[in-house]
C-alpha positions as protocol buffer text, in pm:
chain_id: "A"
residue {
  index: 1
  type: UNK
  ca { x: -16863 y: 1992 z: 7148 }
}
residue {
  index: 2
  type: UNK
  ca { x: -16903 y: 2305 z: 6930 }
}
residue {
  index: 3
  type: UNK
  ca { x: -16588 y: 2471 z: 6804 }
}
residue {
  index: 4
  type: UNK
  ca { x: -16502 y: 2834 z: 6869 }
}
residue {
  index: 5
  type: UNK
  ca { x: -16588 y: 2912 z: 6507 }
}
residue {
  index: 6
  type: UNK
  ca { x: -16930 y: 2745 z: 6536 }
}
residue {
  index: 7
  type: UNK
  ca { x: -17011 y: 2941 z: 6849 }
}
residue {
  index: 8
  type: UNK
  ca { x: -16987 y: 3267 z: 6658 }
}
residue {
  index: 9
  type: UNK
  ca { x: -17297 y: 3176 z: 6459 }
}
residue {
  index: 10
  type: UNK
  ca { x: -17555 y: 3148 z: 6739 }
}
residue {
  index: 11
  type: UNK
  ca { x: -17660 y: 3322 z: 7063 }
}
residue {
  index: 12
  type: UNK
  ca { x: -17418 y: 3615 z: 7021 }
}
residue {
  index: 13
  type: UNK
  ca { x: -17409 y: 3731 z: 7386 }
}
residue {
  index: 14
  type: UNK
  ca { x: -17365 y: 3388 z: 7542 }
}
residue {
  index: 15
  type: UNK
  ca { x: -17132 y: 3264 z: 7272 }
}
residue {
  index: 16
  type: UNK
  ca { x: -16903 y: 3565 z: 7294 }
}
residue {
  index: 17
  type: UNK
  ca { x: -16849 y: 3482 z: 7660 }
}
residue {
  index: 18
  type: UNK
  ca { x: -16811 y: 3112 z: 7582 }
}
residue {
  index: 19
  type: UNK
  ca { x: -16564 y: 3188 z: 7307 }
}
residue {
  index: 20
  type: UNK
  ca { x: -16356 y: 3410 z: 7534 }
}
residue {
  index: 21
  type: UNK
  ca { x: -16353 y: 3133 z: 7794 }
}
residue {
  index: 22
  type: UNK
  ca { x: -16245 y: 2869 z: 7545 }
}
residue {
  index: 23
  type: UNK
  ca { x: -15968 y: 3091 z: 7409 }
}
residue {
  index: 24
  type: UNK
  ca { x: -15850 y: 3162 z: 7764 }
}
residue {
  index: 25
  type: UNK
  ca { x: -15841 y: 2789 z: 7840 }
}
residue {
  index: 26
  type: UNK
  ca { x: -15661 y: 2716 z: 7512 }
}
residue {
  index: 27
  type: UNK
  ca { x: -15397 y: 2979 z: 7584 }
}
residue {
  index: 28
  type: UNK
  ca { x: -15363 y: 2866 z: 7944 }
}
residue {
  index: 29
  type: UNK
  ca { x: -15309 y: 2508 z: 7829 }
}
residue {
  index: 30
  type: UNK
  ca { x: -15031 y: 2623 z: 7595 }
}
residue {
  index: 31
  type: UNK
  ca { x: -14869 y: 2827 z: 7872 }
}
residue {
  index: 32
  type: UNK
  ca { x: -14880 y: 2528 z: 8109 }
}
residue {
  index: 33
  type: UNK
  ca { x: -14721 y: 2302 z: 7849 }
}
residue {
  index: 34
  type: UNK
  ca { x: -14443 y: 2555 z: 7808 }
}
residue {
  index: 35
  type: UNK
  ca { x: -14406 y: 2592 z: 8184 }
}
residue {
  index: 36
  type: UNK
  ca { x: -14399 y: 2221 z: 8268 }
}
residue {
  index: 37
  type: UNK
  ca { x: -14241 y: 2098 z: 7947 }
}
residue {
  index: 38
  type: UNK
  ca { x: -14477 y: 1801 z: 7944 }
}
residue {
  index: 39
  type: UNK
  ca { x: -14845 y: 1790 z: 7848 }
}
residue {
  index: 40
  type: UNK
  ca { x: -14899 y: 1483 z: 8069 }
}
residue {
  index: 41
  type: UNK
  ca { x: -14813 y: 1697 z: 8374 }
}
residue {
  index: 42
  type: UNK
  ca { x: -15075 y: 1964 z: 8300 }
}
residue {
  index: 43
  type: UNK
  ca { x: -15374 y: 1960 z: 8536 }
}
residue {
  index: 44
  type: UNK
  ca { x: -15721 y: 2109 z: 8519 }
}
residue {
  index: 45
  type: UNK
  ca { x: -15645 y: 2312 z: 8831 }
}
residue {
  index: 46
  type: UNK
  ca { x: -15333 y: 2464 z: 8678 }
}
residue {
  index: 47
  type: UNK
  ca { x: -15514 y: 2551 z: 8355 }
}
residue {
  index: 48
  type: UNK
  ca { x: -15817 y: 2704 z: 8526 }
}
residue {
  index: 49
  type: UNK
  ca { x: -15600 y: 2903 z: 8767 }
}
residue {
  index: 50
  type: UNK
  ca { x: -15397 y: 3043 z: 8479 }
}
residue {
  index: 51
  type: UNK
  ca { x: -15709 y: 3116 z: 8273 }
}
residue {
  index: 52
  type: UNK
  ca { x: -15880 y: 3270 z: 8577 }
}
residue {
  index: 53
  type: UNK
  ca { x: -16192 y: 3056 z: 8543 }
}
residue {
  index: 54
  type: UNK
  ca { x: -16354 y: 2809 z: 8780 }
}
residue {
  index: 55
  type: UNK
  ca { x: -16326 y: 2432 z: 8752 }
}
residue {
  index: 56
  type: UNK
  ca { x: -16703 y: 2426 z: 8707 }
}
residue {
  index: 57
  type: UNK
  ca { x: -16665 y: 2650 z: 8403 }
}
residue {
  index: 58
  type: UNK
  ca { x: -16397 y: 2422 z: 8264 }
}
residue {
  index: 59
  type: UNK
  ca { x: -16616 y: 2115 z: 8301 }
}
residue {
  index: 60
  type: UNK
  ca { x: -16906 y: 2291 z: 8133 }
}
residue {
  index: 61
  type: UNK
  ca { x: -16691 y: 2294 z: 7818 }
}
residue {
  index: 62
  type: UNK
  ca { x: -16460 y: 1992 z: 7844 }
}
residue {
  index: 63
  type: UNK
  ca { x: -16447 y: 1652 z: 8015 }
}
residue {
  index: 64
  type: UNK
  ca { x: -16077 y: 1669 z: 8099 }
}
residue {
  index: 65
  type: UNK
  ca { x: -15741 y: 1788 z: 7966 }
}
residue {
  index: 66
  type: UNK
  ca { x: -15728 y: 1530 z: 7682 }
}
residue {
  index: 67
  type: UNK
  ca { x: -16072 y: 1649 z: 7570 }
}
residue {
  index: 68
  type: UNK
  ca { x: -15951 y: 2010 z: 7572 }
}
residue {
  index: 69
  type: UNK
  ca { x: -15648 y: 1909 z: 7365 }
}
residue {
  index: 70
  type: UNK
  ca { x: -15860 y: 1711 z: 7118 }
}
residue {
  index: 71
  type: UNK
  ca { x: -16105 y: 1999 z: 7066 }
}
residue {
  index: 72
  type: UNK
  ca { x: -15823 y: 2248 z: 7007 }
}
residue {
  index: 73
  type: UNK
  ca { x: -15656 y: 2016 z: 6758 }
}
residue {
  index: 74
  type: UNK
  ca { x: -15984 y: 1933 z: 6580 }
}
residue {
  index: 75
  type: UNK
  ca { x: -16054 y: 2301 z: 6523 }
}
residue {
  index: 76
  type: UNK
  ca { x: -15699 y: 2377 z: 6413 }
}
residue {
  index: 77
  type: UNK
  ca { x: -15698 y: 2092 z: 6160 }
}
residue {
  index: 78
  type: UNK
  ca { x: -16028 y: 2207 z: 6012 }
}
residue {
  index: 79
  type: UNK
  ca { x: -15895 y: 2561 z: 5982 }
}
residue {
  index: 80
  type: UNK
  ca { x: -15578 y: 2432 z: 5813 }
}
residue {
  index: 81
  type: UNK
  ca { x: -15760 y: 2211 z: 5563 }
}
residue {
  index: 82
  type: UNK
  ca { x: -15847 y: 2483 z: 5306 }
}
residue {
  index: 83
  type: UNK
  ca { x: -15486 y: 2605 z: 5304 }
}
residue {
  index: 84
  type: UNK
  ca { x: -15357 y: 2254 z: 5241 }
}
residue {
  index: 85
  type: UNK
  ca { x: -15619 y: 2201 z: 4969 }
}
residue {
  index: 86
  type: UNK
  ca { x: -15501 y: 2519 z: 4796 }
}
residue {
  index: 87
  type: UNK
  ca { x: -15138 y: 2402 z: 4802 }
}
residue {
  index: 88
  type: UNK
  ca { x: -15242 y: 2057 z: 4676 }
}
residue {
  index: 89
  type: UNK
  ca { x: -15409 y: 2215 z: 4373 }
}
residue {
  index: 90
  type: UNK
  ca { x: -15075 y: 2353 z: 4253 }
}
residue {
  index: 91
  type: UNK
  ca { x: -14955 y: 2209 z: 3921 }
}
residue {
  index: 92
  type: UNK
  ca { x: -14597 y: 2118 z: 3835 }
}
residue {
  index: 93
  type: UNK
  ca { x: -14594 y: 2402 z: 3582 }
}
residue {
  index: 94
  type: UNK
  ca { x: -14690 y: 2648 z: 3856 }
}
residue {
  index: 95
  type: UNK
  ca { x: -14420 y: 2506 z: 4082 }
}
residue {
  index: 96
  type: UNK
  ca { x: -14159 y: 2547 z: 3810 }
}
residue {
  index: 97
  type: UNK
  ca { x: -14256 y: 2911 z: 3760 }
}
residue {
  index: 98
  type: UNK
  ca { x: -14238 y: 2969 z: 4136 }
}
residue {
  index: 99
  type: UNK
  ca { x: -13896 y: 2805 z: 4163 }
}
residue {
  index: 100
  type: UNK
  ca { x: -13759 y: 2996 z: 3863 }
}
residue {
  index: 101
  type: UNK
  ca { x: -13861 y: 3322 z: 4031 }
}
residue {
  index: 102
  type: UNK
  ca { x: -13761 y: 3208 z: 4382 }
}
residue {
  index: 103
  type: UNK
  ca { x: -14122 y: 3234 z: 4493 }
}
residue {
  index: 104
  type: UNK
  ca { x: -14311 y: 3001 z: 4728 }
}
residue {
  index: 105
  type: UNK
  ca { x: -14562 y: 2744 z: 4617 }
}
residue {
  index: 106
  type: UNK
  ca { x: -14902 y: 2912 z: 4572 }
}
residue {
  index: 107
  type: UNK
  ca { x: -15084 y: 2899 z: 4906 }
}
residue {
  index: 108
  type: UNK
  ca { x: -14773 y: 2827 z: 5114 }
}
residue {
  index: 109
  type: UNK
  ca { x: -14739 y: 3182 z: 5246 }
}
residue {
  index: 110
  type: UNK
  ca { x: -15101 y: 3190 z: 5359 }
}
residue {
  index: 111
  type: UNK
  ca { x: -15063 y: 2852 z: 5530 }
}
residue {
  index: 112
  type: UNK
  ca { x: -14755 y: 2961 z: 5722 }
}
residue {
  index: 113
  type: UNK
  ca { x: -14919 y: 3292 z: 5809 }
}
residue {
  index: 114
  type: UNK
  ca { x: -15194 y: 3091 z: 5980 }
}
residue {
  index: 115
  type: UNK
  ca { x: -14927 y: 2915 z: 6190 }
}
residue {
  index: 116
  type: UNK
  ca { x: -14757 y: 3245 z: 6269 }
}
residue {
  index: 117
  type: UNK
  ca { x: -15087 y: 3394 z: 6386 }
}
residue {
  index: 118
  type: UNK
  ca { x: -15168 y: 3092 z: 6602 }
}
residue {
  index: 119
  type: UNK
  ca { x: -14815 y: 2996 z: 6693 }
}
residue {
  index: 120
  type: UNK
  ca { x: -14855 y: 3064 z: 7064 }
}
residue {
  index: 121
  type: UNK
  ca { x: -15056 y: 2745 z: 7114 }
}
residue {
  index: 122
  type: UNK
  ca { x: -14971 y: 2544 z: 6801 }
}
residue {
  index: 123
  type: UNK
  ca { x: -14602 y: 2552 z: 6893 }
}
residue {
  index: 124
  type: UNK
  ca { x: -14680 y: 2421 z: 7240 }
}
residue {
  index: 125
  type: UNK
  ca { x: -14897 y: 2135 z: 7113 }
}
residue {
  index: 126
  type: UNK
  ca { x: -14666 y: 2037 z: 6826 }
}
residue {
  index: 127
  type: UNK
  ca { x: -14343 y: 2079 z: 7024 }
}
residue {
  index: 128
  type: UNK
  ca { x: -14147 y: 1824 z: 7225 }
}
residue {
  index: 129
  type: UNK
  ca { x: -14358 y: 1867 z: 7537 }
}
residue {
  index: 130
  type: UNK
  ca { x: -14692 y: 1870 z: 7355 }
}
residue {
  index: 131
  type: UNK
  ca { x: -14911 y: 1603 z: 7200 }
}
residue {
  index: 132
  type: UNK
  ca { x: -14704 y: 1353 z: 6997 }
}
residue {
  index: 133
  type: UNK
  ca { x: -15019 y: 1255 z: 6811 }
}
residue {
  index: 134
  type: UNK
  ca { x: -15085 y: 1604 z: 6677 }
}
residue {
  index: 135
  type: UNK
  ca { x: -14813 y: 1603 z: 6413 }
}
residue {
  index: 136
  type: UNK
  ca { x: -14933 y: 1259 z: 6305 }
}
residue {
  index: 137
  type: UNK
  ca { x: -15289 y: 1391 z: 6271 }
}
residue {
  index: 138
  type: UNK
  ca { x: -15157 y: 1689 z: 6075 }
}
residue {
  index: 139
  type: UNK
  ca { x: -14963 y: 1456 z: 5844 }
}
residue {
  index: 140
  type: UNK
  ca { x: -15269 y: 1239 z: 5788 }
}
residue {
  index: 141
  type: UNK
  ca { x: -15482 y: 1542 z: 5703 }
}
residue {
  index: 142
  type: UNK
  ca { x: -15223 y: 1657 z: 5450 }
}
residue {
  index: 143
  type: UNK
  ca { x: -15212 y: 1306 z: 5303 }
}
residue {
  index: 144
  type: UNK
  ca { x: -15591 y: 1304 z: 5261 }
}
residue {
  index: 145
  type: UNK
  ca { x: -15578 y: 1634 z: 5077 }
}
residue {
  index: 146
  type: UNK
  ca { x: -15275 y: 1556 z: 4861 }
}
residue {
  index: 147
  type: UNK
  ca { x: -15297 y: 1187 z: 4771 }
}
residue {
  index: 148
  type: UNK
  ca { x: -15525 y: 1203 z: 4467 }
}
residue {
  index: 149
  type: UNK
  ca { x: -15346 y: 1508 z: 4332 }
}
residue {
  index: 150
  type: UNK
  ca { x: -15003 y: 1346 z: 4363 }
}
residue {
  index: 151
  type: UNK
  ca { x: -15130 y: 1030 z: 4192 }
}
residue {
  index: 152
  type: UNK
  ca { x: -15249 y: 1226 z: 3886 }
}
residue {
  index: 153
  type: UNK
  ca { x: -15019 y: 1162 z: 3592 }
}
residue {
  index: 154
  type: UNK
  ca { x: -14788 y: 931 z: 3789 }
}
residue {
  index: 155
  type: UNK
  ca { x: -14583 y: 762 z: 3519 }
}
residue {
  index: 156
  type: UNK
  ca { x: -14503 y: 432 z: 3694 }
}
residue {
  index: 157
  type: UNK
  ca { x: -14765 y: 160 z: 3639 }
}
residue {
  index: 158
  type: UNK
  ca { x: -14898 y: -27 z: 3944 }
}
residue {
  index: 159
  type: UNK
  ca { x: -14701 y: 197 z: 4179 }
}
residue {
  index: 160
  type: UNK
  ca { x: -14952 y: 269 z: 4456 }
}
residue {
  index: 161
  type: UNK
  ca { x: -14699 y: 156 z: 4714 }
}
residue {
  index: 162
  type: UNK
  ca { x: -14436 y: 389 z: 4570 }
}
residue {
  index: 163
  type: UNK
  ca { x: -14684 y: 679 z: 4583 }
}
residue {
  index: 164
  type: UNK
  ca { x: -14762 y: 596 z: 4944 }
}
residue {
  index: 165
  type: UNK
  ca { x: -14396 y: 597 z: 5050 }
}
residue {
  index: 166
  type: UNK
  ca { x: -14319 y: 904 z: 4841 }
}
residue {
  index: 167
  type: UNK
  ca { x: -14602 y: 1093 z: 5013 }
}
residue {
  index: 168
  type: UNK
  ca { x: -14482 y: 973 z: 5353 }
}
residue {
  index: 169
  type: UNK
  ca { x: -14131 y: 1096 z: 5276 }
}
residue {
  index: 170
  type: UNK
  ca { x: -14242 y: 1439 z: 5150 }
}
residue {
  index: 171
  type: UNK
  ca { x: -14505 y: 1504 z: 5416 }
}
residue {
  index: 172
  type: UNK
  ca { x: -14277 y: 1396 z: 5700 }
}
residue {
  index: 173
  type: UNK
  ca { x: -14006 y: 1629 z: 5573 }
}
residue {
  index: 174
  type: UNK
  ca { x: -14237 y: 1928 z: 5529 }
}
residue {
  index: 175
  type: UNK
  ca { x: -14417 y: 1880 z: 5862 }
}
residue {
  index: 176
  type: UNK
  ca { x: -14078 y: 1836 z: 6028 }
}
residue {
  index: 177
  type: UNK
  ca { x: -13956 y: 2170 z: 5890 }
}
residue {
  index: 178
  type: UNK
  ca { x: -14280 y: 2336 z: 5998 }
}
residue {
  index: 179
  type: UNK
  ca { x: -14254 y: 2201 z: 6354 }
}
residue {
  index: 180
  type: UNK
  ca { x: -13888 y: 2300 z: 6370 }
}
residue {
  index: 181
  type: UNK
  ca { x: -13977 y: 2656 z: 6268 }
}
residue {
  index: 182
  type: UNK
  ca { x: -14250 y: 2672 z: 6532 }
}
residue {
  index: 183
  type: UNK
  ca { x: -14039 y: 2522 z: 6809 }
}
residue {
  index: 184
  type: UNK
  ca { x: -13750 y: 2762 z: 6747 }
}
residue {
  index: 185
  type: UNK
  ca { x: -13969 y: 3069 z: 6787 }
}
residue {
  index: 186
  type: UNK
  ca { x: -14055 y: 3133 z: 6420 }
}
residue {
  index: 187
  type: UNK
  ca { x: -13749 y: 3356 z: 6386 }
}
residue {
  index: 188
  type: UNK
  ca { x: -13733 y: 3332 z: 6009 }
}
residue {
  index: 189
  type: UNK
  ca { x: -13991 y: 3539 z: 5818 }
}
residue {
  index: 190
  type: UNK
  ca { x: -14292 y: 3357 z: 5676 }
}
residue {
  index: 191
  type: UNK
  ca { x: -14191 y: 3435 z: 5317 }
}
residue {
  index: 192
  type: UNK
  ca { x: -13844 y: 3287 z: 5361 }
}
residue {
  index: 193
  type: UNK
  ca { x: -13971 y: 2966 z: 5521 }
}
residue {
  index: 194
  type: UNK
  ca { x: -14238 y: 2930 z: 5249 }
}
residue {
  index: 195
  type: UNK
  ca { x: -13971 y: 2964 z: 4980 }
}
residue {
  index: 196
  type: UNK
  ca { x: -13737 y: 2725 z: 5162 }
}
residue {
  index: 197
  type: UNK
  ca { x: -14004 y: 2456 z: 5203 }
}
residue {
  index: 198
  type: UNK
  ca { x: -14093 y: 2484 z: 4834 }
}
residue {
  index: 199
  type: UNK
  ca { x: -13733 y: 2467 z: 4715 }
}
residue {
  index: 200
  type: UNK
  ca { x: -13631 y: 2179 z: 4941 }
}
residue {
  index: 201
  type: UNK
  ca { x: -13881 y: 1951 z: 4768 }
}
residue {
  index: 202
  type: UNK
  ca { x: -13655 y: 1958 z: 4465 }
}
residue {
  index: 203
  type: UNK
  ca { x: -13309 y: 1940 z: 4625 }
}
residue {
  index: 204
  type: UNK
  ca { x: -13120 y: 1643 z: 4480 }
}
residue {
  index: 205
  type: UNK
  ca { x: -12877 y: 1429 z: 4679 }
}
residue {
  index: 206
  type: UNK
  ca { x: -12543 y: 1606 z: 4683 }
}
residue {
  index: 207
  type: UNK
  ca { x: -12676 y: 1944 z: 4566 }
}
residue {
  index: 208
  type: UNK
  ca { x: -12572 y: 2123 z: 4884 }
}
residue {
  index: 209
  type: UNK
  ca { x: -12220 y: 1983 z: 4854 }
}
residue {
  index: 210
  type: UNK
  ca { x: -12162 y: 2077 z: 4491 }
}
residue {
  index: 211
  type: UNK
  ca { x: -12180 y: 1712 z: 4388 }
}
residue {
  index: 212
  type: UNK
  ca { x: -12535 y: 1655 z: 4260 }
}
residue {
  index: 213
  type: UNK
  ca { x: -12634 y: 1295 z: 4205 }
}
residue {
  index: 214
  type: UNK
  ca { x: -12873 y: 1255 z: 3916 }
}
residue {
  index: 215
  type: UNK
  ca { x: -13074 y: 940 z: 3864 }
}
residue {
  index: 216
  type: UNK
  ca { x: -13344 y: 834 z: 3623 }
}
residue {
  index: 217
  type: UNK
  ca { x: -13647 y: 766 z: 3843 }
}
residue {
  index: 218
  type: UNK
  ca { x: -13872 y: 665 z: 3548 }
}
residue {
  index: 219
  type: UNK
  ca { x: -13627 y: 378 z: 3483 }
}
residue {
  index: 220
  type: UNK
  ca { x: -13570 y: 289 z: 3847 }
}
residue {
  index: 221
  type: UNK
  ca { x: -13932 y: 293 z: 3960 }
}
residue {
  index: 222
  type: UNK
  ca { x: -14051 y: -1 z: 3744 }
}
residue {
  index: 223
  type: UNK
  ca { x: -13757 y: -201 z: 3881 }
}
residue {
  index: 224
  type: UNK
  ca { x: -13880 y: -117 z: 4229 }
}
residue {
  index: 225
  type: UNK
  ca { x: -14226 y: -249 z: 4144 }
}
residue {
  index: 226
  type: UNK
  ca { x: -14087 y: -563 z: 3980 }
}
residue {
  index: 227
  type: UNK
  ca { x: -13836 y: -637 z: 4257 }
}
residue {
  index: 228
  type: UNK
  ca { x: -14099 y: -584 z: 4526 }
}
residue {
  index: 229
  type: UNK
  ca { x: -14320 y: -845 z: 4357 }
}
residue {
  index: 230
  type: UNK
  ca { x: -14030 y: -1092 z: 4347 }
}
residue {
  index: 231
  type: UNK
  ca { x: -13953 y: -1039 z: 4717 }
}
residue {
  index: 232
  type: UNK
  ca { x: -14316 y: -1083 z: 4813 }
}
residue {
  index: 233
  type: UNK
  ca { x: -14313 y: -1410 z: 4619 }
}
residue {
  index: 234
  type: UNK
  ca { x: -14027 y: -1547 z: 4828 }
}
residue {
  index: 235
  type: UNK
  ca { x: -13695 y: -1425 z: 4688 }
}
residue {
  index: 236
  type: UNK
  ca { x: -13440 y: -1339 z: 4959 }
}
residue {
  index: 237
  type: UNK
  ca { x: -13278 y: -1018 z: 4821 }
}
């Protein structure tokens, strides 16, 4: 199924109409999710009635509601990918400069601006009543873009497992903040959220309570690798 973006490239007259129809169906889907509070309760009839198109028109584009959802998500993830790639290219030196100046990570503002622009349907799909699999797909896309970059210069030998869990921790936290911002109506300005998401990556335990807990991860991480090997070999604790 061609995406909305692909339709722009061919048969201008037909594709303009097709694109308008697909946008109307996308927006109607989001409105129905908001109205029912549950994607599983959304029907083709409800979506077509709200979009003011016929069921025949719907089925000329999509097989069913899950297919509509998948196509919307596929396109959104492809549109997000360049933004995530830009953020993933950021070096630690660039991050330090940004933090020292209370600026967001390079690329973060543009990424959040994309969500702000498309928030009417992304919030519905990523929210509580939307598709639970969408945030997982978003997290996996971010992981694909970020993994190799995060692994560069990692100082702990044989620590692929540690990298994997570290990425899981960071991505889950950042996607969680993003979804929270969307689901609460994007009240905070893009620039503030971008700065907050950048800064929170470096908050230490206890920082927000005036009792920072410092620990030497270069010393602890090899112990993690060694202890994991012992446990896998049969030790109990």
